[in-house]
N, C-alpha and C positions, 0 to 999 in steps of 0.2 A: 343736344350739344351744338352750339353755334359754331360757324366756320372759323371766326376769329379766335374763339376759345380753343378750338382744336389746334389751330396753327400755333398758338402760344404754347400749348402743351407739347407739341412736336418740337418746337424750338428748345424748350427746357429739357426735353427728353434727350435730344441730341447733345446739348451742352453738358448735361449730367453724365452721359455716356463717355464723352471724351475726357471729361474731368476725372471720372473714376478710372478710366483706362490709364491716364497719365499718372495718377496717384499710385495705382497698383504697381506699374512699371518702375516708378521712381523709388518706391519703398523696396522693391525687389533688387534694383540695381545698386542701391546704396549699401547693400550688404557686401558687394564686391569692389566698389569704386567710390571715390569721393563724390559728394553731392553735386559739385559743379560739373564734373565729367558725366555723371548720370543724367543731369538735366539736359545737357547738349545732346547726348547720345539718344535720348528719348524724344526730345522736342523736334529735332531735325527730321527724322523719319516720320514722326507723327504729322508734321506739316505737310508732307507729300501724301500721306494716307488721306488726310482731310481733303486735299486738292482732288485726288482721284475719286474719292467717295462721292463728293458733291458734284463733280463733273458728270459722274454716272447718274446721280440723283436728279439734277436739274436739266441735263441736256441729252444724254445718251438714252436713258430709260424712257423719258417722255416721248422721244422720237420713235422708239419701238412700240409704245402703246398707241401712237397715232398711225404709224405705217404698217404695223404687224409684219415687218420685214426682218426676219431672224438673221439672214446673212449680212444685211447692212448693219444690224446691231452688233453682231460678233466682230465685224471688221472694225467698227468704231471702237469697240471695247478693247480689242488687241492693240489698236493704234494708240489709244489713250494710256493703256498700261505701259506700252513700250516707251512712249515719250516721257511719262512721269517717272518711270524707273530709271531712264537714262539720266534725267536731271537729278534724281535722287542719288545715283551712284556718283555723279559728278560733284554734287554738293558734299557728300560724305567724304569723298577722297580729298576734297579741298579743305573742308572745315575740320573733320574728325582727325586729320593727321596731327593736329595740335594736341589731341587727347589720346595718348597711347592706349592700345587695346589691352584687355585683360584676358585671362584664361576663359572667362565667362562670355565675353563679347569679342568675337573675332573680326578681322578686317573683311571687307566685302569679297566674297568668293562664291563658289557654287552652293554651299550650304546656306549662306546668307541670302542668295538669290531665291532659292526655294522657300526659305522662311519668309522673306519679304513678299514674295508672290502670294503665298498662303495668307499672309496678313491682309494684303490688298483685296484678295477675293473675299475674305471673311467680312471686311468692312463694307465692301460693295453689296454683299448679300444682306447685311444688316440694314444699310440705308435703302436698299431696294425694297425690303419688307416694309420699311416705314413709308416709302413712296406708295406702295400698293395700298397700305392702310389709309393714308391720307386721301388718295384718289377715291377709294371706296366710300369713305365718310363724306367726301364732297359730292359724290354721285348720289348717295342716299339723301343728303341734305337738299340737293337740287330736285330730286324726285319728290321729297316731302313738300317743298315749296310749290312745285307744279301741281301736286295733288291738292294742296290747300287752296291754291288759286282756282283749280277746277271746282272744288267743293263750294267755295265762296260764290263762284259764278252760278253754279247750279242752285244754291240756296236763294240767291237774288232772283234767279229766274222763277223759282217756285213761289217765292213771295209775291212776285209780280202777277202770278196767275190767280191770286186770291179773288174770289168772285166779283167781277166788275158789274154784274147785274144788280147787286145791291145798290151801288152808286147810281146807276141809271134809274132804278125804281124810286130811289129817294128823291132824286132831282125831279122826276116826273110828278111825284106826290107833292113836292114842294111847290111846283108850278101850279098844281091844282089848288093847294091851300092858299096860295097867294091870290089866285083869281077870285076865290070866294071870300077873301079877306078874313081867313080864319086866324084866331089868336095862336094856333099851334104852329103857324109858319115861322114865327120867331124862335120857338123851341127847336124846331127842325133845323134851322140855320145854325143855332148855337151847338147843338149836338153833332151835326154833320161837320162843322168846323173842328170840333174836338177830335172827331174820328180821323179826319184828313190830316190834322196836325200830328196825331200819333202815328199814322201810317207813313207820312212823309219823313218825319224827323226821328221819332223814337225807334221805328222799326229797322232803321239802318244800324242800330247799335247791336252788338252781339248779345247783350243781356239788358233787361230792364226790370225794374221793381214790379212785383206781382200786382201791387196796387194800381199801377198804370194800366196793366192788362185788364184788370177787373173793371176799372172805369170805362175802358174802351168797350168791353162787352156790355156794360150797363147802357151806354149810349146807343150801341147797336140794337139792343133789345127794345129800348124806348122808341127808336125810329121805326122798327118793325111793328111795334104795337100801334103807332100812329098810322102807319101805312095800311095795316090790316084791320083798323078800327077795333083793336083789342078783341078779335074774335077767337081768343084762345086763353086758357089759363096758364099763367107763368109763375114759376118760382125760381129764384136765384139765391142760393144759400151760400154765404161766405163767412158764416159765423165761426167756423172752426178752422180757419186758415191764417197763417202768418203772412201778412201782406208785404213784409219786407224781403221775402224770398225773391231772388233774382232768377228770371227765366228767359228763354229765347222768345222774342216778341212774336205775336200773331200765331202762336202755336195752338191756341185753343179755338180761335174763331171759326175755322172750317167745320168743326163739329157742331157749333151752334148754327151756322149757315145750313148745314145738312139737315138739322132738326126742322128748320122752317121749310126746307125744300120738300121733305117727305112727310112732315107732320101736320101741316096746315091745309085745310080744304074748305073751299067756299060752300061745299054741299053738305057739310056736317057742322054741328054746333059743339061737339065734345072734343075740340082740339086742345091739346095741352103739351107743355114743354117744362121739364124740370132740369135745372142746371145746378150743380153743387161743386164747390171747391173745398177741400179739406187738406190738412197737412199734419205730418208727424215730424219729429226731428230728422228722420231719414228719408221721408217721401212726401211728394206733393201729388194729390189725387184729384183728378178732374172727371166728373161724371155727367153725362147727358142722357136723359130719357125723353122720348116724345111719342105721341100717338102716331098712328100710321093713317095717312089720308085714304079716303075711299078709292081714289084713282090708283094709289099704290097697292091697295089690297087686291085690286083686280089683277095687277101685274104679278102679285106674289110679294113675299117679304122683301124689303129693300136689301140690296146686296152690299151697300157701302162702297160701291165702285168709285163714287165721287171722292172718296177719302184717300185715294192713292197718293195724291199730292202731299197731304200732310204726313202720311206714313213715310214717304221718302224723306221729308224734312226731319222727321223724328230720327230716322236712321243716321242722317248727317249731323244733326245737332246733339243727339243723345245716344251715341252708339253704345249698345250693351247697357244702357242706363234707363231704359223705359220698357213698359209693358202695356200693350194696347189690346183690349178685348172689345170686339164688335159682335153684338148679339142681335141679329135681325129676327123678329118674331112677327106673327100675323097681326097682332093688335098693338104692338109697340116696338120701338127700335131704341136700343141703348148702347152706349159706349162707356168704357171705363179706361182711363189713361193714368198710369202712375209713373212719375219721374223720380229717379233717385237723386237725392240732394247731397252735395259735397259735405 
């Protein structure tokens, strides 16, 4: 609920309340007196009710909420009631003298004083409740805005942490290819420019088409293949996925980077990586499997510690809408990520 929408609703709530109050009283009074007399006898006191109620709403109660000074609040409240009721008595004795009282509606006296005071207190309690409700909603709205700003800042920070080593390695490889005048240098430049364009422009959007993320991953895999002289078997299956699905950008690439980090070794020839994307009407499923390098085998099964970044991003971008399984084994490392689709 937006703040402007809330304030509009509060305005119409107040307006409707006073209109209903006047209508009820007018209908009640016209049973005992002419409509003209009833109108004046209701409208005049109601005018002072409104003045006192909104003096309390806009000035006295906010001061209490700021200062937390009960004595000061009660003093202002008594003063406001005294001043308003004084002018109300003065106005009624001046104006209502033209409209003779009936058995139902007496001239101002002790009974009328108690009745009027009760009315004033009731109206102030009503408007006070509205004030507390409005302030509570405004506070919650501000808290949500601050939380959203915090989450946005954290997401931007996490995206900025996406492995910079890939870029350095690619530039180093490009320098080497240029020196030996390899035809692959042009391919590297084109694919690297595609990757940088996606990371700089598209990754700033909250959602992108899955097709763009797929192209980004393909370019990444191609560059890694060139850098590593294709010393690994690679499969990237997207045959069973709807590429028009929209997702949070750069949500899959950390898993692919992790596969290269733990799955490729210069000391072995049986390196392999399998990447698969599939979808159903309700879910998008991303799976990565990779061999475990000999160096990693000596350390034990990889823990997936390097994936903490993307796990946090998933919590922020897909709260209660994702399931991530990380399965470290001695001979292979696999992850399975499913995202709930709207």
